[in-house]
C-alpha positions as a LaTeX table, in Angstrom:
\begin{tabular}{lrrr}
\hline
Residue & $x$ (\AA) & $y$ (\AA) & $z$ (\AA) \\
\hline
Unk1 & $-0.36$ & $-0.30$ & $-0.01$ \\
Unk2 & 1.26 & 3.71 & $-0.32$ \\
Unk3 & 2.33 & 5.54 & 2.75 \\
Unk4 & $-0.89$ & 7.71 & 2.49 \\
Unk5 & $-2.86$ & 4.18 & 2.65 \\
Unk6 & $-0.90$ & 3.06 & 5.69 \\
Unk7 & $-1.29$ & 6.18 & 7.42 \\
Unk8 & $-5.19$ & 6.25 & 6.39 \\
Unk9 & $-5.48$ & 2.49 & 7.55 \\
Unk10 & $-3.47$ & 3.22 & 11.08 \\
Unk11 & $-6.34$ & 6.18 & 11.71 \\
Unk12 & $-9.18$ & 3.97 & 11.24 \\
Unk13 & $-7.92$ & 1.03 & 13.78 \\
Unk14 & $-6.96$ & 3.63 & 16.21 \\
Unk15 & $-10.24$ & 5.14 & 15.88 \\
Unk16 & $-12.06$ & 1.92 & 16.01 \\
Unk17 & $-9.91$ & 0.78 & 19.04 \\
Unk18 & $-11.00$ & 4.01 & 20.89 \\
Unk19 & $-14.74$ & 3.36 & 20.27 \\
Unk20 & $-14.46$ & $-0.23$ & 21.16 \\
Unk21 & $-12.96$ & 0.94 & 24.63 \\
Unk22 & $-15.43$ & 3.53 & 25.30 \\
Unk23 & $-18.74$ & 1.93 & 24.24 \\
Unk24 & $-17.47$ & $-1.95$ & 24.35 \\
Unk25 & $-17.25$ & $-4.23$ & 21.47 \\
Unk26 & $-20.32$ & $-4.54$ & 19.48 \\
Unk27 & $-22.25$ & $-7.68$ & 19.40 \\
Unk28 & $-22.28$ & $-8.80$ & 15.57 \\
Unk29 & $-25.40$ & $-10.94$ & 16.01 \\
Unk30 & $-27.92$ & $-11.48$ & 13.40 \\
Unk31 & $-30.62$ & $-8.95$ & 13.11 \\
Unk32 & $-34.20$ & $-9.34$ & 14.43 \\
Unk33 & $-36.36$ & $-11.15$ & 11.75 \\
Unk34 & $-39.27$ & $-8.98$ & 11.81 \\
Unk35 & $-39.64$ & $-6.12$ & 14.36 \\
Unk36 & $-43.35$ & $-5.53$ & 13.35 \\
Unk37 & $-46.04$ & $-6.91$ & 11.37 \\
Unk38 & $-46.75$ & $-5.55$ & 7.86 \\
Unk39 & $-50.30$ & $-4.67$ & 7.63 \\
Unk40 & $-52.12$ & $-6.66$ & 4.77 \\
Unk41 & $-54.28$ & $-4.82$ & 2.58 \\
Unk42 & $-57.18$ & $-6.80$ & 1.27 \\
Unk43 & $-59.08$ & $-5.95$ & $-2.10$ \\
Unk44 & $-62.56$ & $-6.36$ & $-1.99$ \\
Unk45 & $-64.19$ & $-9.80$ & $-3.84$ \\
Unk46 & $-65.81$ & $-8.28$ & $-7.11$ \\
Unk47 & $-69.35$ & $-8.87$ & $-6.72$ \\
Unk48 & $-71.88$ & $-10.44$ & $-9.75$ \\
Unk49 & $-74.74$ & $-8.15$ & $-8.72$ \\
Unk50 & $-74.78$ & $-4.86$ & $-10.94$ \\
Unk51 & $-74.86$ & $-1.70$ & $-9.12$ \\
Unk52 & $-77.71$ & 0.85 & $-9.56$ \\
Unk53 & $-77.43$ & 4.77 & $-9.91$ \\
Unk54 & $-78.99$ & 7.30 & $-7.36$ \\
Unk55 & $-82.34$ & 7.71 & $-9.70$ \\
Unk56 & $-82.78$ & 3.77 & $-9.83$ \\
Unk57 & $-82.22$ & 3.28 & $-5.97$ \\
Unk58 & $-84.74$ & 6.45 & $-5.15$ \\
Unk59 & $-87.61$ & 4.49 & $-7.54$ \\
Unk60 & $-86.92$ & 1.15 & $-5.75$ \\
Unk61 & $-86.87$ & 2.42 & $-2.26$ \\
Unk62 & $-89.83$ & 5.06 & $-2.45$ \\
Unk63 & $-87.11$ & 7.87 & $-1.90$ \\
Unk64 & $-86.31$ & 11.10 & $-4.08$ \\
Unk65 & $-83.04$ & 12.52 & $-5.74$ \\
Unk66 & $-81.95$ & 16.09 & $-5.12$ \\
Unk67 & $-80.11$ & 17.89 & $-7.77$ \\
Unk68 & $-78.35$ & 21.05 & $-7.01$ \\
Unk69 & $-76.68$ & 22.39 & $-10.58$ \\
\hline
\end{tabular}
């Protein structure tokens, strides 16, 4: 390695040694498999029945349609 790279590697080793001395050596265990459950999204099942519009619904259920233009 070049002298500059050797110096940089020494600085890195020294820095990590200081971190380990003050904070202890970290555990290199496995990351948690799942921290939380991801909500599942369900889509509605398509219906075979046809939809009716407001005018047909008003007629079928004896109601009225109010339209404001």
